[in-house]
PDB file with one MODEL, atoms N, CA, C and O in Angstrom:
MODEL        1
ATOM      1  N   MET A   1     137.154 121.226  72.453  1.00  0.00           N
ATOM      2  CA  MET A   1     137.621 120.675  73.657  1.00  0.00           C
ATOM      3  C   MET A   1     136.703 119.175  73.792  1.00  0.00           C
ATOM      4  O   MET A   1     135.484 119.106  73.952  1.00  0.00           O
ATOM      5  N   PRO A   2     137.612 118.092  73.684  1.00  0.00           N
ATOM      6  CA  PRO A   2     136.886 116.732  74.099  1.00  0.00           C
ATOM      7  C   PRO A   2     136.061 116.622  75.295  1.00  0.00           C
ATOM      8  O   PRO A   2     136.414 117.024  76.404  1.00  0.00           O
ATOM      9  N   GLU A   3     134.986 116.080  75.037  1.00  0.00           N
ATOM     10  CA  GLU A   3     134.192 115.614  76.681  1.00  0.00           C
ATOM     11  C   GLU A   3     133.551 114.492  76.680  1.00  0.00           C
ATOM     12  O   GLU A   3     133.152 114.067  75.595  1.00  0.00           O
ATOM     13  N   ARG A   4     133.333 113.845  77.725  1.00  0.00           N
ATOM     14  CA  ARG A   4     132.636 112.691  77.712  1.00  0.00           C
ATOM     15  C   ARG A   4     132.167 112.537  79.231  1.00  0.00           C
ATOM     16  O   ARG A   4     132.818 112.739  80.256  1.00  0.00           O
ATOM     17  N   GLU A   5     130.743 112.086  79.058  1.00  0.00           N
ATOM     18  CA  GLU A   5     129.947 111.678  80.469  1.00  0.00           C
ATOM     19  C   GLU A   5     130.271 110.170  80.821  1.00  0.00           C
ATOM     20  O   GLU A   5     130.239 109.264  79.988  1.00  0.00           O
ATOM     21  N   VAL A   6     130.596 110.005  82.205  1.00  0.00           N
ATOM     22  CA  VAL A   6     130.979 108.695  82.737  1.00  0.00           C
ATOM     23  C   VAL A   6     130.367 108.251  83.941  1.00  0.00           C
ATOM     24  O   VAL A   6     130.517 108.988  84.915  1.00  0.00           O
ATOM     25  N   THR A   7     129.756 107.280  84.077  1.00  0.00           N
ATOM     26  CA  THR A   7     129.304 106.713  85.493  1.00  0.00           C
ATOM     27  C   THR A   7     130.431 106.188  86.360  1.00  0.00           C
ATOM     28  O   THR A   7     131.051 105.193  85.984  1.00  0.00           O
ATOM     29  N   VAL A   8     130.717 106.761  87.430  1.00  0.00           N
ATOM     30  CA  VAL A   8     131.586 106.137  88.493  1.00  0.00           C
ATOM     31  C   VAL A   8     131.228 104.864  89.078  1.00  0.00           C
ATOM     32  O   VAL A   8     130.218 104.815  89.780  1.00  0.00           O
ATOM     33  N   ALA A   9     131.967 103.764  88.869  1.00  0.00           N
ATOM     34  CA  ALA A   9     131.890 102.553  89.199  1.00  0.00           C
ATOM     35  C   ALA A   9     132.403 102.205  90.624  1.00  0.00           C
ATOM     36  O   ALA A   9     131.919 101.251  91.232  1.00  0.00           O
ATOM     37  N   SER A  10     133.145 102.794  91.027  1.00  0.00           N
ATOM     38  CA  SER A  10     133.817 102.380  92.578  1.00  0.00           C
ATOM     39  C   SER A  10     132.768 102.240  93.517  1.00  0.00           C
ATOM     40  O   SER A  10     131.785 102.972  93.399  1.00  0.00           O
ATOM     41  N   SER A  11     132.823 101.466  94.371  1.00  0.00           N
ATOM     42  CA  SER A  11     131.711 101.153  95.267  1.00  0.00           C
ATOM     43  C   SER A  11     131.654 102.335  96.247  1.00  0.00           C
ATOM     44  O   SER A  11     130.526 102.598  96.665  1.00  0.00           O
ATOM     45  N   VAL A  12     132.476 102.950  96.602  1.00  0.00           N
ATOM     46  CA  VAL A  12     132.530 104.058  97.546  1.00  0.00           C
ATOM     47  C   VAL A  12     132.513 105.554  96.730  1.00  0.00           C
ATOM     48  O   VAL A  12     132.532 106.634  97.320  1.00  0.00           O
ATOM     49  N   GLY A  13     132.476 105.411  95.416  1.00  0.00           N
ATOM     50  CA  GLY A  13     132.370 106.763  94.460  1.00  0.00           C
ATOM     51  C   GLY A  13     133.972 107.166  94.568  1.00  0.00           C
ATOM     52  O   GLY A  13     134.808 106.281  94.753  1.00  0.00           O
ATOM     53  N   LEU A  14     134.311 108.424  94.454  1.00  0.00           N
ATOM     54  CA  LEU A  14     135.446 108.857  94.204  1.00  0.00           C
ATOM     55  C   LEU A  14     135.950 109.535  95.660  1.00  0.00           C
ATOM     56  O   LEU A  14     135.984 110.750  95.855  1.00  0.00           O
ATOM     57  N   HIS A  15     136.314 108.571  96.589  1.00  0.00           N
ATOM     58  CA  HIS A  15     136.638 108.893  97.855  1.00  0.00           C
ATOM     59  C   HIS A  15     138.070 108.336  98.172  1.00  0.00           C
ATOM     60  O   HIS A  15     138.323 107.314  97.534  1.00  0.00           O
ATOM     61  N   ALA A  16     138.992 108.738  98.948  1.00  0.00           N
ATOM     62  CA  ALA A  16     140.005 107.807  99.370  1.00  0.00           C
ATOM     63  C   ALA A  16     140.834 107.455  98.477  1.00  0.00           C
ATOM     64  O   ALA A  16     141.513 108.313  97.914  1.00  0.00           O
ATOM     65  N   ARG A  17     140.962 105.994  98.136  1.00  0.00           N
ATOM     66  CA  ARG A  17     141.877 105.342  97.246  1.00  0.00           C
ATOM     67  C   ARG A  17     141.510 105.769  95.789  1.00  0.00           C
ATOM     68  O   ARG A  17     142.330 106.356  95.083  1.00  0.00           O
ATOM     69  N   PRO A  18     140.263 105.459  95.367  1.00  0.00           N
ATOM     70  CA  PRO A  18     139.811 105.877  93.852  1.00  0.00           C
ATOM     71  C   PRO A  18     140.037 107.038  93.531  1.00  0.00           C
ATOM     72  O   PRO A  18     140.439 107.308  92.399  1.00  0.00           O
ATOM     73  N   ALA A  19     139.802 108.064  94.567  1.00  0.00           N
ATOM     74  CA  ALA A  19     139.929 109.636  94.062  1.00  0.00           C
ATOM     75  C   ALA A  19     141.518 109.618  93.763  1.00  0.00           C
ATOM     76  O   ALA A  19     141.876 109.873  92.613  1.00  0.00           O
ATOM     77  N   SER A  20     142.514 109.317  94.782  1.00  0.00           N
ATOM     78  CA  SER A  20     144.081 109.204  94.684  1.00  0.00           C
ATOM     79  C   SER A  20     144.336 108.537  93.209  1.00  0.00           C
ATOM     80  O   SER A  20     145.058 109.159  92.430  1.00  0.00           O
ATOM     81  N   LEU A  21     143.853 107.485  92.869  1.00  0.00           N
ATOM     82  CA  LEU A  21     144.230 106.853  91.658  1.00  0.00           C
ATOM     83  C   LEU A  21     144.043 107.547  90.575  1.00  0.00           C
ATOM     84  O   LEU A  21     144.907 107.757  89.723  1.00  0.00           O
ATOM     85  N   PHE A  22     142.562 108.056  90.546  1.00  0.00           N
ATOM     86  CA  PHE A  22     142.272 108.711  89.433  1.00  0.00           C
ATOM     87  C   PHE A  22     142.959 110.207  89.317  1.00  0.00           C
ATOM     88  O   PHE A  22     143.372 110.566  88.215  1.00  0.00           O
ATOM     89  N   SER A  23     143.060 110.947  90.291  1.00  0.00           N
ATOM     90  CA  SER A  23     143.799 112.147  90.046  1.00  0.00           C
ATOM     91  C   SER A  23     145.197 112.003  89.681  1.00  0.00           C
ATOM     92  O   SER A  23     145.730 112.858  88.974  1.00  0.00           O
ATOM     93  N   GLN A  24     145.946 110.808  90.182  1.00  0.00           N
ATOM     94  CA  GLN A  24     147.131 110.488  89.663  1.00  0.00           C
ATOM     95  C   GLN A  24     147.199 110.347  88.257  1.00  0.00           C
ATOM     96  O   GLN A  24     147.974 110.969  87.530  1.00  0.00           O
ATOM     97  N   ALA A  25     146.344 109.492  87.892  1.00  0.00           N
ATOM     98  CA  ALA A  25     146.032 109.197  86.488  1.00  0.00           C
ATOM     99  C   ALA A  25     145.934 110.561  85.530  1.00  0.00           C
ATOM    100  O   ALA A  25     146.598 110.742  84.510  1.00  0.00           O
ATOM    101  N   ALA A  26     145.095 111.343  86.013  1.00  0.00           N
ATOM    102  CA  ALA A  26     144.650 112.680  85.444  1.00  0.00           C
ATOM    103  C   ALA A  26     146.127 113.565  85.188  1.00  0.00           C
ATOM    104  O   ALA A  26     146.430 114.144  84.145  1.00  0.00           O
ATOM    105  N   ALA A  27     146.870 113.498  86.339  1.00  0.00           N
ATOM    106  CA  ALA A  27     148.104 114.490  86.330  1.00  0.00           C
ATOM    107  C   ALA A  27     149.092 113.647  85.457  1.00  0.00           C
ATOM    108  O   ALA A  27     149.904 114.351  84.857  1.00  0.00           O
ATOM    109  N   GLY A  28     149.197 112.429  85.268  1.00  0.00           N
ATOM    110  CA  GLY A  28     150.074 111.510  84.183  1.00  0.00           C
ATOM    111  C   GLY A  28     149.493 111.757  82.793  1.00  0.00           C
ATOM    112  O   GLY A  28     150.262 111.455  81.881  1.00  0.00           O
ATOM    113  N   THR A  29     148.467 112.174  82.484  1.00  0.00           N
ATOM    114  CA  THR A  29     148.230 112.571  81.026  1.00  0.00           C
ATOM    115  C   THR A  29     148.764 113.788  80.251  1.00  0.00           C
ATOM    116  O   THR A  29     148.593 113.982  79.048  1.00  0.00           O
ATOM    117  N   GLY A  30     149.469 114.625  81.150  1.00  0.00           N
ATOM    118  CA  GLY A  30     149.901 115.653  80.604  1.00  0.00           C
ATOM    119  C   GLY A  30     149.293 116.894  80.009  1.00  0.00           C
ATOM    120  O   GLY A  30     149.899 117.872  79.570  1.00  0.00           O
ATOM    121  N   VAL A  31     147.775 116.660  80.077  1.00  0.00           N
ATOM    122  CA  VAL A  31     146.745 117.634  79.705  1.00  0.00           C
ATOM    123  C   VAL A  31     146.064 118.118  80.831  1.00  0.00           C
ATOM    124  O   VAL A  31     146.075 117.547  81.921  1.00  0.00           O
ATOM    125  N   THR A  32     145.432 119.231  80.569  1.00  0.00           N
ATOM    126  CA  THR A  32     144.515 119.933  81.610  1.00  0.00           C
ATOM    127  C   THR A  32     143.190 119.066  81.308  1.00  0.00           C
ATOM    128  O   THR A  32     142.615 118.937  80.228  1.00  0.00           O
ATOM    129  N   VAL A  33     142.860 118.501  82.573  1.00  0.00           N
ATOM    130  CA  VAL A  33     141.498 117.908  82.450  1.00  0.00           C
ATOM    131  C   VAL A  33     140.440 118.320  83.736  1.00  0.00           C
ATOM    132  O   VAL A  33     140.776 118.354  84.920  1.00  0.00           O
ATOM    133  N   THR A  34     139.262 118.583  83.270  1.00  0.00           N
ATOM    134  CA  THR A  34     138.576 119.218  84.166  1.00  0.00           C
ATOM    135  C   THR A  34     137.227 118.126  84.519  1.00  0.00           C
ATOM    136  O   THR A  34     136.581 117.564  83.634  1.00  0.00           O
ATOM    137  N   LEU A  35     136.983 117.978  85.929  1.00  0.00           N
ATOM    138  CA  LEU A  35     135.975 116.822  86.418  1.00  0.00           C
ATOM    139  C   LEU A  35     134.987 117.726  86.807  1.00  0.00           C
ATOM    140  O   LEU A  35     135.175 118.667  87.578  1.00  0.00           O
ATOM    141  N   THR A  36     133.720 117.374  86.160  1.00  0.00           N
ATOM    142  CA  THR A  36     132.440 118.072  86.724  1.00  0.00           C
ATOM    143  C   THR A  36     131.389 117.094  87.204  1.00  0.00           C
ATOM    144  O   THR A  36     131.168 116.028  86.631  1.00  0.00           O
ATOM    145  N   SER A  37     130.645 117.584  88.472  1.00  0.00           N
ATOM    146  CA  SER A  37     130.041 116.563  89.197  1.00  0.00           C
ATOM    147  C   SER A  37     128.633 116.722  88.381  1.00  0.00           C
ATOM    148  O   SER A  37     128.464 117.519  87.458  1.00  0.00           O
ATOM    149  N   ALA A  38     127.643 115.807  88.897  1.00  0.00           N
ATOM    150  CA  ALA A  38     126.231 115.990  88.446  1.00  0.00           C
ATOM    151  C   ALA A  38     125.761 117.452  88.916  1.00  0.00           C
ATOM    152  O   ALA A  38     125.126 118.186  88.159  1.00  0.00           O
ATOM    153  N   ALA A  39     126.045 117.740  89.941  1.00  0.00           N
ATOM    154  CA  ALA A  39     125.744 119.243  90.565  1.00  0.00           C
ATOM    155  C   ALA A  39     126.065 120.478  89.779  1.00  0.00           C
ATOM    156  O   ALA A  39     125.468 121.551  89.861  1.00  0.00           O
ATOM    157  N   GLY A  40     127.197 120.158  88.917  1.00  0.00           N
ATOM    158  CA  GLY A  40     127.563 121.357  88.047  1.00  0.00           C
ATOM    159  C   GLY A  40     128.995 121.802  88.540  1.00  0.00           C
ATOM    160  O   GLY A  40     129.666 122.493  87.774  1.00  0.00           O
ATOM    161  N   ARG A  41     129.509 121.444  89.784  1.00  0.00           N
ATOM    162  CA  ARG A  41     130.749 121.732  90.212  1.00  0.00           C
ATOM    163  C   ARG A  41     131.939 121.205  89.470  1.00  0.00           C
ATOM    164  O   ARG A  41     131.990 120.013  89.165  1.00  0.00           O
ATOM    165  N   SER A  42     132.923 122.065  89.161  1.00  0.00           N
ATOM    166  CA  SER A  42     133.990 121.575  88.458  1.00  0.00           C
ATOM    167  C   SER A  42     135.491 121.720  89.040  1.00  0.00           C
ATOM    168  O   SER A  42     135.641 122.856  89.489  1.00  0.00           O
ATOM    169  N   VAL A  43     136.345 121.129  89.137  1.00  0.00           N
ATOM    170  CA  VAL A  43     137.776 120.955  89.515  1.00  0.00           C
ATOM    171  C   VAL A  43     138.650 120.500  88.597  1.00  0.00           C
ATOM    172  O   VAL A  43     138.301 119.818  87.634  1.00  0.00           O
ATOM    173  N   ASN A  44     139.853 120.851  88.839  1.00  0.00           N
ATOM    174  CA  ASN A  44     141.041 120.296  88.015  1.00  0.00           C
ATOM    175  C   ASN A  44     141.155 118.911  88.480  1.00  0.00           C
ATOM    176  O   ASN A  44     141.353 118.688  89.674  1.00  0.00           O
ATOM    177  N   ALA A  45     141.048 117.997  87.653  1.00  0.00           N
ATOM    178  CA  ALA A  45     140.960 116.333  87.700  1.00  0.00           C
ATOM    179  C   ALA A  45     142.308 115.911  88.336  1.00  0.00           C
ATOM    180  O   ALA A  45     142.277 114.844  88.948  1.00  0.00           O
ATOM    181  N   ALA A  46     143.477 116.569  88.291  1.00  0.00           N
ATOM    182  CA  ALA A  46     144.606 116.294  88.960  1.00  0.00           C
ATOM    183  C   ALA A  46     144.869 116.560  90.231  1.00  0.00           C
ATOM    184  O   ALA A  46     145.859 116.123  90.818  1.00  0.00           O
ATOM    185  N   SER A  47     143.816 117.449  90.843  1.00  0.00           N
ATOM    186  CA  SER A  47     143.781 117.876  92.203  1.00  0.00           C
ATOM    187  C   SER A  47     143.025 116.805  93.257  1.00  0.00           C
ATOM    188  O   SER A  47     141.796 116.752  93.292  1.00  0.00           O
ATOM    189  N   ILE A  48     143.717 116.109  93.961  1.00  0.00           N
ATOM    190  CA  ILE A  48     142.946 115.230  94.804  1.00  0.00           C
ATOM    191  C   ILE A  48     142.157 115.795  95.670  1.00  0.00           C
ATOM    192  O   ILE A  48     141.023 115.362  95.878  1.00  0.00           O
ATOM    193  N   LEU A  49     142.720 116.967  96.365  1.00  0.00           N
ATOM    194  CA  LEU A  49     141.681 117.683  97.247  1.00  0.00           C
ATOM    195  C   LEU A  49     140.312 118.162  96.420  1.00  0.00           C
ATOM    196  O   LEU A  49     139.215 118.178  96.978  1.00  0.00           O
ATOM    197  N   GLY A  50     140.505 118.558  95.001  1.00  0.00           N
ATOM    198  CA  GLY A  50     139.413 118.854  94.268  1.00  0.00           C
ATOM    199  C   GLY A  50     138.551 118.043  94.203  1.00  0.00           C
ATOM    200  O   GLY A  50     137.366 118.320  94.386  1.00  0.00           O
ATOM    201  N   VAL A  51     139.006 116.840  93.920  1.00  0.00           N
ATOM    202  CA  VAL A  51     138.219 115.660  93.511  1.00  0.00           C
ATOM    203  C   VAL A  51     137.310 115.043  94.669  1.00  0.00           C
ATOM    204  O   VAL A  51     136.155 114.619  94.638  1.00  0.00           O
ATOM    205  N   LEU A  52     138.262 115.147  95.719  1.00  0.00           N
ATOM    206  CA  LEU A  52     137.432 114.720  97.045  1.00  0.00           C
ATOM    207  C   LEU A  52     136.449 115.777  97.389  1.00  0.00           C
ATOM    208  O   LEU A  52     135.456 115.346  97.976  1.00  0.00           O
ATOM    209  N   SER A  53     136.479 116.987  97.180  1.00  0.00           N
ATOM    210  CA  SER A  53     135.466 118.131  97.584  1.00  0.00           C
ATOM    211  C   SER A  53     134.273 117.964  96.901  1.00  0.00           C
ATOM    212  O   SER A  53     133.237 118.478  97.320  1.00  0.00           O
ATOM    213  N   LEU A  54     134.320 117.190  95.731  1.00  0.00           N
ATOM    214  CA  LEU A  54     133.149 116.992  94.844  1.00  0.00           C
ATOM    215  C   LEU A  54     132.275 116.075  95.501  1.00  0.00           C
ATOM    216  O   LEU A  54     131.090 116.165  95.180  1.00  0.00           O
ATOM    217  N   GLY A  55     132.607 115.158  96.403  1.00  0.00           N
ATOM    218  CA  GLY A  55     131.843 114.348  96.986  1.00  0.00           C
ATOM    219  C   GLY A  55     131.108 113.214  96.165  1.00  0.00           C
ATOM    220  O   GLY A  55     130.035 112.751  96.552  1.00  0.00           O
ATOM    221  N   ILE A  56     131.744 112.786  95.003  1.00  0.00           N
ATOM    222  CA  ILE A  56     131.161 112.047  93.837  1.00  0.00           C
ATOM    223  C   ILE A  56     131.046 110.544  94.418  1.00  0.00           C
ATOM    224  O   ILE A  56     132.033 109.865  94.701  1.00  0.00           O
ATOM    225  N   GLY A  57     129.464 110.039  94.583  1.00  0.00           N
ATOM    226  CA  GLY A  57     129.275 108.751  95.139  1.00  0.00           C
ATOM    227  C   GLY A  57     129.318 107.655  93.842  1.00  0.00           C
ATOM    228  O   GLY A  57     129.680 108.000  92.717  1.00  0.00           O
ATOM    229  N   HIS A  58     128.965 106.529  94.125  1.00  0.00           N
ATOM    230  CA  HIS A  58     128.915 105.378  93.302  1.00  0.00           C
ATOM    231  C   HIS A  58     127.663 105.639  92.376  1.00  0.00           C
ATOM    232  O   HIS A  58     126.586 106.108  92.745  1.00  0.00           O
ATOM    233  N   GLY A  59     128.011 105.245  91.107  1.00  0.00           N
ATOM    234  CA  GLY A  59     126.976 105.329  90.248  1.00  0.00           C
ATOM    235  C   GLY A  59     126.524 106.735  89.706  1.00  0.00           C
ATOM    236  O   GLY A  59     125.598 106.878  88.907  1.00  0.00           O
ATOM    237  N   GLU A  60     127.268 107.743  90.223  1.00  0.00           N
ATOM    238  CA  GLU A  60     126.809 109.140  89.775  1.00  0.00           C
ATOM    239  C   GLU A  60     127.485 109.422  88.459  1.00  0.00           C
ATOM    240  O   GLU A  60     128.522 108.837  88.148  1.00  0.00           O
ATOM    241  N   THR A  61     126.909 110.308  87.690  1.00  0.00           N
ATOM    242  CA  THR A  61     127.441 110.562  86.173  1.00  0.00           C
ATOM    243  C   THR A  61     128.288 111.764  86.460  1.00  0.00           C
ATOM    244  O   THR A  61     127.897 112.638  87.234  1.00  0.00           O
ATOM    245  N   VAL A  62     129.538 111.823  85.797  1.00  0.00           N
ATOM    246  CA  VAL A  62     130.323 112.863  85.787  1.00  0.00           C
ATOM    247  C   VAL A  62     130.796 113.402  84.350  1.00  0.00           C
ATOM    248  O   VAL A  62     130.533 112.753  83.337  1.00  0.00           O
ATOM    249  N   LYS A  63     131.480 114.571  84.302  1.00  0.00           N
ATOM    250  CA  LYS A  63     131.735 114.789  83.124  1.00  0.00           C
ATOM    251  C   LYS A  63     133.331 115.184  82.788  1.00  0.00           C
ATOM    252  O   LYS A  63     133.739 116.207  83.338  1.00  0.00           O
ATOM    253  N   LEU A  64     134.040 114.628  82.134  1.00  0.00           N
ATOM    254  CA  LEU A  64     135.361 114.800  81.827  1.00  0.00           C
ATOM    255  C   LEU A  64     135.422 115.940  80.556  1.00  0.00           C
ATOM    256  O   LEU A  64     134.642 115.948  79.604  1.00  0.00           O
ATOM    257  N   GLU A  65     136.412 116.786  80.751  1.00  0.00           N
ATOM    258  CA  GLU A  65     136.831 117.697  79.677  1.00  0.00           C
ATOM    259  C   GLU A  65     138.255 117.737  79.641  1.00  0.00           C
ATOM    260  O   GLU A  65     138.888 117.655  80.694  1.00  0.00           O
ATOM    261  N   ALA A  66     138.877 117.865  78.442  1.00  0.00           N
ATOM    262  CA  ALA A  66     140.437 118.140  78.353  1.00  0.00           C
ATOM    263  C   ALA A  66     140.610 118.857  77.236  1.00  0.00           C
ATOM    264  O   ALA A  66     139.901 118.894  76.230  1.00  0.00           O
ATOM    265  N   SER A  67     141.895 119.593  77.558  1.00  0.00           N
ATOM    266  CA  SER A  67     142.328 120.336  76.434  1.00  0.00           C
ATOM    267  C   SER A  67     143.843 120.189  76.241  1.00  0.00           C
ATOM    268  O   SER A  67     144.471 119.749  77.204  1.00  0.00           O
ATOM    269  N   GLY A  68     144.477 120.484  75.178  1.00  0.00           N
ATOM    270  CA  GLY A  68     145.873 120.281  74.712  1.00  0.00           C
ATOM    271  C   GLY A  68     146.177 118.939  74.072  1.00  0.00           C
ATOM    272  O   GLY A  68     145.341 118.036  74.091  1.00  0.00           O
ATOM    273  N   ASP A  69     147.255 118.814  73.559  1.00  0.00           N
ATOM    274  CA  ASP A  69     147.505 117.768  72.427  1.00  0.00           C
ATOM    275  C   ASP A  69     147.478 116.411  73.354  1.00  0.00           C
ATOM    276  O   ASP A  69     148.040 116.322  74.446  1.00  0.00           O
ATOM    277  N   GLY A  70     146.780 115.453  72.767  1.00  0.00           N
ATOM    278  CA  GLY A  70     146.410 114.300  73.551  1.00  0.00           C
ATOM    279  C   GLY A  70     145.080 114.170  74.431  1.00  0.00           C
ATOM    280  O   GLY A  70     144.768 113.264  75.203  1.00  0.00           O
ATOM    281  N   ALA A  71     144.445 115.239  74.122  1.00  0.00           N
ATOM    282  CA  ALA A  71     143.199 115.427  75.034  1.00  0.00           C
ATOM    283  C   ALA A  71     142.141 114.080  74.737  1.00  0.00           C
ATOM    284  O   ALA A  71     141.554 113.502  75.651  1.00  0.00           O
ATOM    285  N   ASP A  72     142.045 113.780  73.577  1.00  0.00           N
ATOM    286  CA  ASP A  72     141.018 112.689  73.314  1.00  0.00           C
ATOM    287  C   ASP A  72     141.549 111.364  74.097  1.00  0.00           C
ATOM    288  O   ASP A  72     140.834 110.585  74.729  1.00  0.00           O
ATOM    289  N   ALA A  73     142.833 111.285  73.935  1.00  0.00           N
ATOM    290  CA  ALA A  73     143.449 109.838  74.576  1.00  0.00           C
ATOM    291  C   ALA A  73     143.328 110.083  76.117  1.00  0.00           C
ATOM    292  O   ALA A  73     143.034 109.123  76.829  1.00  0.00           O
ATOM    293  N   ALA A  74     143.530 111.269  76.650  1.00  0.00           N
ATOM    294  CA  ALA A  74     143.324 111.553  77.906  1.00  0.00           C
ATOM    295  C   ALA A  74     141.953 111.256  78.537  1.00  0.00           C
ATOM    296  O   ALA A  74     141.825 110.716  79.636  1.00  0.00           O
ATOM    297  N   ILE A  75     140.976 111.639  77.777  1.00  0.00           N
ATOM    298  CA  ILE A  75     139.598 111.482  78.120  1.00  0.00           C
ATOM    299  C   ILE A  75     139.334 109.862  78.126  1.00  0.00           C
ATOM    300  O   ILE A  75     138.804 109.315  79.092  1.00  0.00           O
ATOM    301  N   GLU A  76     139.621 109.373  77.323  1.00  0.00           N
ATOM    302  CA  GLU A  76     139.717 107.717  77.250  1.00  0.00           C
ATOM    303  C   GLU A  76     140.131 107.030  78.277  1.00  0.00           C
ATOM    304  O   GLU A  76     139.440 106.236  78.916  1.00  0.00           O
ATOM    305  N   THR A  77     141.399 107.336  78.500  1.00  0.00           N
ATOM    306  CA  THR A  77     142.101 106.715  79.635  1.00  0.00           C
ATOM    307  C   THR A  77     141.437 107.069  81.112  1.00  0.00           C
ATOM    308  O   THR A  77     141.438 106.184  81.968  1.00  0.00           O
ATOM    309  N   LEU A  78     140.988 108.101  81.345  1.00  0.00           N
ATOM    310  CA  LEU A  78     140.350 108.447  82.517  1.00  0.00           C
ATOM    311  C   LEU A  78     138.906 107.842  82.578  1.00  0.00           C
ATOM    312  O   LEU A  78     138.384 107.445  83.620  1.00  0.00           O
ATOM    313  N   ALA A  79     138.371 107.820  81.444  1.00  0.00           N
ATOM    314  CA  ALA A  79     137.038 107.298  81.542  1.00  0.00           C
ATOM    315  C   ALA A  79     136.851 105.802  81.902  1.00  0.00           C
ATOM    316  O   ALA A  79     135.875 105.362  82.509  1.00  0.00           O
ATOM    317  N   LYS A  80     138.027 104.986  81.402  1.00  0.00           N
ATOM    318  CA  LYS A  80     138.434 103.743  81.732  1.00  0.00           C
ATOM    319  C   LYS A  80     138.466 103.547  83.288  1.00  0.00           C
ATOM    320  O   LYS A  80     137.854 102.680  83.913  1.00  0.00           O
ATOM    321  N   VAL A  81     139.254 104.469  83.773  1.00  0.00           N
ATOM    322  CA  VAL A  81     139.656 104.450  85.302  1.00  0.00           C
ATOM    323  C   VAL A  81     138.138 104.711  86.099  1.00  0.00           C
ATOM    324  O   VAL A  81     137.748 103.959  86.992  1.00  0.00           O
ATOM    325  N   LEU A  82     137.522 105.651  85.720  1.00  0.00           N
ATOM    326  CA  LEU A  82     136.277 105.902  86.382  1.00  0.00           C
ATOM    327  C   LEU A  82     135.122 104.728  86.149  1.00  0.00           C
ATOM    328  O   LEU A  82     134.103 104.743  86.840  1.00  0.00           O
ATOM    329  N   GLU A  83     135.305 103.876  85.301  1.00  0.00           N
ATOM    330  CA  GLU A  83     134.536 102.853  84.943  1.00  0.00           C
ATOM    331  C   GLU A  83     134.803 101.545  85.514  1.00  0.00           C
ATOM    332  O   GLU A  83     134.027 100.601  85.365  1.00  0.00           O
ATOM    333  N   THR A  84     136.070 101.463  86.275  1.00  0.00           N
ATOM    334  CA  THR A  84     136.345 100.329  86.930  1.00  0.00           C
ATOM    335  C   THR A  84     136.246 100.505  88.356  1.00  0.00           C
ATOM    336  O   THR A  84     136.627 101.546  88.891  1.00  0.00           O
ATOM    337  N   ASP A  85     135.706  99.452  89.057  1.00  0.00           N
ATOM    338  CA  ASP A  85     135.709  99.509  90.538  1.00  0.00           C
ATOM    339  C   ASP A  85     136.877  99.449  91.314  1.00  0.00           C
ATOM    340  O   ASP A  85     137.351  98.399  91.747  1.00  0.00           O
ATOM    341  N   LEU A  86     137.427 100.770  91.524  1.00  0.00           N
ATOM    342  CA  LEU A  86     139.000 100.602  92.058  1.00  0.00           C
ATOM    343  C   LEU A  86     139.277 100.035  93.326  1.00  0.00           C
ATOM    344  O   LEU A  86     140.402  99.748  93.735  1.00  0.00           O
ATOM    345  N   ASP A  87     137.982  99.853  94.059  1.00  0.00           N
ATOM    346  CA  ASP A  87     137.898  99.462  95.243  1.00  0.00           C
ATOM    347  C   ASP A  87     138.295  97.749  95.438  1.00  0.00           C
ATOM    348  O   ASP A  87     138.719  97.226  96.468  1.00  0.00           O
ATOM    349  N   LYS A  88     138.081  97.241  94.436  1.00  0.00           N
ATOM    350  CA  LYS A  88     138.384  95.518  94.211  1.00  0.00           C
ATOM    351  C   LYS A  88     139.684  95.449  93.829  1.00  0.00           C
ATOM    352  O   LYS A  88     140.195  94.337  93.967  1.00  0.00           O
ATOM    353  N   GLU A  89     140.416  96.370  93.359  1.00  0.00           N
ATOM    354  CA  GLU A  89     141.834  96.158  92.798  1.00  0.00           C
ATOM    355  C   GLU A  89     142.867  96.115  93.707  1.00  0.00           C
ATOM    356  O   GLU A  89     144.023  95.948  93.320  1.00  0.00           O
TER     357      GLU A  89
ENDMDL
END
């Protein structure tokens, strides 16, 4: 199962718009992706409520894990989303 640690770039962290864009991107990958906070809590990355519940802030490091065909590409795509300040777009 591929995994990668990523630092969240959005200035407000994964709240509201950035969380929505991230979870939509995760759902669009077609694979199961898990997002784990620095505190060790894990949620389905495609769940906006799950992502919001983690309370991930700017500059926090999170872990992405994916399974299924295309897992490596999904991790790469989602890492780029997290590494972008989605509040400026």
